[in-house]
N, C-alpha and C positions, 0 to 999 in steps of 0.2 A: 272285488267289492265295487259297488257303484258309488262314485263320488263326483263332486263337481269336476269340470272339464279336464284339468291337467293332473294326472295321478302322480307326476314326478314332484309336485309341490308338496310342502308340508300342509297339514290340515289344522286350521284354526277353528276353535269353538268359542263362542261368547254369547251371553244372553243378558237381557234386561227384564226386570219386573215391570209389568204393565201398569204403571201409575198414571197413565194419560199423557198429556203433552210433555215433551222434553224441554228442559231449560238450558240456558247457556252453559252451565257447568257440565251437564251431560254431554253436550256437543264437544266442548273443548277437552273434556276428560276422557271420552271414549269414542263417541260417534265419528268424529273426524278421523280418528285412527282406524276405525273399522273400514272406512272408505279406502284409505291408503293401503291397508293390508290386502285388499282384493287383488292387487297387482302381483303380489308375490306368493300368495297362499290360496289354497282351496278353503274358502270361508263358509262357515255354517253359523248363522245368526238366528237366535231363538227368543221368542217372547215367552218368558218362563212364568206362565200363569199358575202352575201348581205351587211354585215357590211363593207366589203372592198370597196363597191361602194360609201360609204360616202365621201371618200377622193380621188377618182380618178380624174385625171386632163386631161386625153386624152384617145382617143380610144385605144392607145397602152397599157395603163394601164389596160383597161378592157380585152383586148386580153390576157394579161399575167396571168389573174386570174386562168383560167383552168389548164394550165401547172404548175402553182405555187402550186395548190392543190395537184397534184400528188407528186411533190418534197417534200412538207411538210409532207404529210401522209407517204411517204417512211421513212422519219426521225422518225415519231412517231413509226412506226412498228419496225424499226431497234433498237430503244431505248428500246422496250419491251412492247409497247401497244399491247394487245392481243385481236384480234377481236372475239375470242371465249369467252372471259370474259367481254368485253366491246362493246358497240355499237359505231361504228365509221362511220360517215356519213357527207354529205355536207348539209349545211343549206338550200340552195335553192331547194334541192331534197324533202323537206317536206314543200309544199306550205301553209300548215295549220299555219305555224308560222307567215306568213304575215297577215292572217286573224285575228289571235289572237292579233298581233301587232296593227291592226286597231281598234279592239274592246277595247283594253287597252288604246289606245290614247284618247278614248272618256271619260275616267274617270281620266285622268292624267292632272293636271293643268300645264300650260306652265311655270309658275314660278318655279315649281319643277325642270324642265329640265335646265333652263338657269342659275340656281344657282350652278349646278354641276361644281366643279373646273376644271375638265378635259375638259369640254366643252369650257370654256374660253381659256384654253391652246391651244386646237386644232384650235380654230378660229384664234388665233395669229399665230400659226405655218403655217396655210394656207394663211396668209396675207389677211384674210377676215374680215368683220365686222358682228355683229349680224344681220344686215339688209340684207347682201348679202350671208351669208352662206346658204348652202342647208338645206332643212327641214330634210333630212335624218340624218344629223349630230345632229340637235337639238333633234330629236326623237330617237337617238341611244340608250339611256337607256331604252326606252319603248320596242324596239325590243330585247334588251338584256334580259329584264324581260320576254318577251314572249319566248325566247329561253329556259330559265330556267324552267318556270312553265308549259310550254306545256307538259313536261315530268314528272311533279309533283316532280321535283328535290327538295330536302330539304337542300342540302349542296353545296356550291360553293367554291372551293379552290382559294384563292386570296392572293396577297401581301397586305401590309398595305395601299398602295396608292390606292387600289381598294375598300376599305371599303365604301366610299361614294356611289359607284355604287350599292353595295348590300343593303345598307340602303334604297336607293331610290326604289329598287325592292321590299323591304319589305313594304314600304309605299304604293306602287301601289297595292300590294296584299291585304294589310289591307283595302284599300279603296274599292277594288272590292268585297272582302268578306263581308264588311259591307253593301254594296249596294245590293248584289245579293245572299248572303248566303255563308256559308263556302264552298269553292271550292278548294283553293290552300293552300299548306303549305307555311309559310313564310320562304324563303330561309335563311339559316344561313351561314355566312362566316366562312370558315376554313382557318385560317391564316397559310401560308406556310413559314417556316424558310428556307431561302436560302441565300447563300453568295452573296454579291454584286459583280458582275463581271464587272469591269471597262473595257472600250474599250482600244484599242491600243493607243489612245491619252493620256491615263492616267488620264483623267479629268472627262469624262462623262460615263454614263452607256453604256454598249455595245449595239450598234444599227446599223442596216443596213443604216438607213437614214444618219448617221454620218460617214459611211464607216470606222468604227473603230472595226469591228467584225472579228470573226474567225468562218467560217462555219464548222458545224459538218462533212459534207460530203467532205470537201477538202482533197486532197491527203496529205500525210505527208510532201512532198516537199513544197506544197503550204502553209501549216501551218507554217513550219519553216521559209519560206521566209517572210510571213506576220509578224511573231513575231520579226524578225530582224528589222522591221520598228517601233517597239513599243517605246514610250517615256519612259525614266527611271527617274533618279534623274537629274533635270535640272542644278544643281550646280556641278555635277560631269563631268567636261570637259575633264579630262585626266584619263587614267587608274590608275595612282598612286595617284589620289585624293580619299580620303576615301568616301565611299558612305553612304547614309541614307536609309536603306532598308524600314523603316517604311513609307516612302512616295513614294516608288517605286512600280509601278504596277506589274512588273515582280516578285518581291518578294511576292506580294499578291497572285499571281498565284502559286508560289512555296508552299505557306501555304496550298493551296487546293490540289495540284496535286503531291507534293513531300512528302516523309516521314519525320517524326520529326528530324531524324539525318541529313538528307539532308538539311532541313530548317535551322538547327543550323549552318551547315557548310556554307551555302550561306550567312547567316547573319554575321558570324565571318569573312569570307574572304572578303565580300563586305566592311565592316567597316574598315578592315585592309588594304584595297586596294590591296589585293593579287588576287582578281578575277575581271576581266573586265566585263562590261555590255554585250558585245557580247557573252562571254563565258556563262554568266548567261542565256541569251536568248536561246542559243543553248541547254543548259541543260533543261530548262523548255519545249522547243519544243520536245525534246526526251520523256520527261515524259508525256506530253499531248498526243502525238501521240500514246504512249503505252496505255494510258487510253482510247483512242477512237478507238483502233484497232478493237476490236470485233464488236463494233457498225458499223463501216465502212464496215467490211466484211459481216455482216448480210445485210446491205443496198445493197451492190453489188449483193448479192445472190437474194434478193427480186426484185431488178431492172431487173434482168435477166429473170424474169417470166413474159412474155407478158400478159397484161390484169389483173394481180393479184390485183393491187391496185383498179382498177375500179370494180372488182368483190367484193372486201371488201366493197367499198363504196355503191355499189348497194344493197348488202345484208343488210348493216347497215341502209341504207335509208328505206328499207322495214320494218325493225324492228321499226325504229323511227316513221314511218308513222302510224303503227298499234297503237302505244301509242297516237300519236297526233290526229288521227281521233276520238278516244274515248274521249279524253279531250275536243276537240272542240265541239263535240256533247253535252257534259255536259255543256259547257259554253253557247251554244245557248239556251239550255233548261233553265238554270238559268236566262238568260237575257230575256227570253220570246220571243226568235226569232225562236223557233221551237215548 
């Protein structure tokens, strides 16, 4: 099988929905890990545009997918995803995934899909019912399984909340292998340890939907302006009120992006009411902008190369299809369809 360079390594598959510019939570929660994994695995990274269609609500949402892909992949490349080491491509550029999705759907009981906790959460978020929600959302885990096993990936990096999805993929693989013979490896979850990045509201995980995020590609001025809107300690109404750093989102960011001595200074000055919240926000803005400077410079350099991202995606799509065509031919043979 054609794979990235070293066939003795395990194969990682991971994807992101093309929602446009990535934010700090995406970087700390997934993207940073993607870059590190390239050293030990053959990595396949996918912009999952078909998955994005499961929650579109208008034609404008659909029109935004293509430009969103380019923005998102620019962030990947700027962060250190290397197309010489990893396959980087767009899901819909490999139509074999839709064929495998259809075949897997023939052996996947409906009850397996409706019991997935995130399915019920999505239905509520979309203000739908299980009777009115689109089939694509119900079948999302089947397509996700097809994404993974089409490339014979054996490892999927996930957070704890995604474990049920990987276990369902394993169940689908076991059922397929029992019916048609050993074909696919059962994908293993690789738990990723990442700090929880709260949004600017100080209560929820950073999210574009909640508009509480900090885009990686923002200018330093935009980042500083956004951080000045962040909620801190709700009981600290005046500068001379002692603060409670342990419940303050800005302090949680200091613990990640400021050195140990600076963190101690922030804590001491906050609790002694010698540091105001605005000062603290400006301090973390400077540190965060320093942290992101090189990434942002690389992104601007890459953005200045016309057609570069599309070339990467085109080449990645060709590599991915080479694997996919071979896998699908094996599936057809095992199922008696060829």
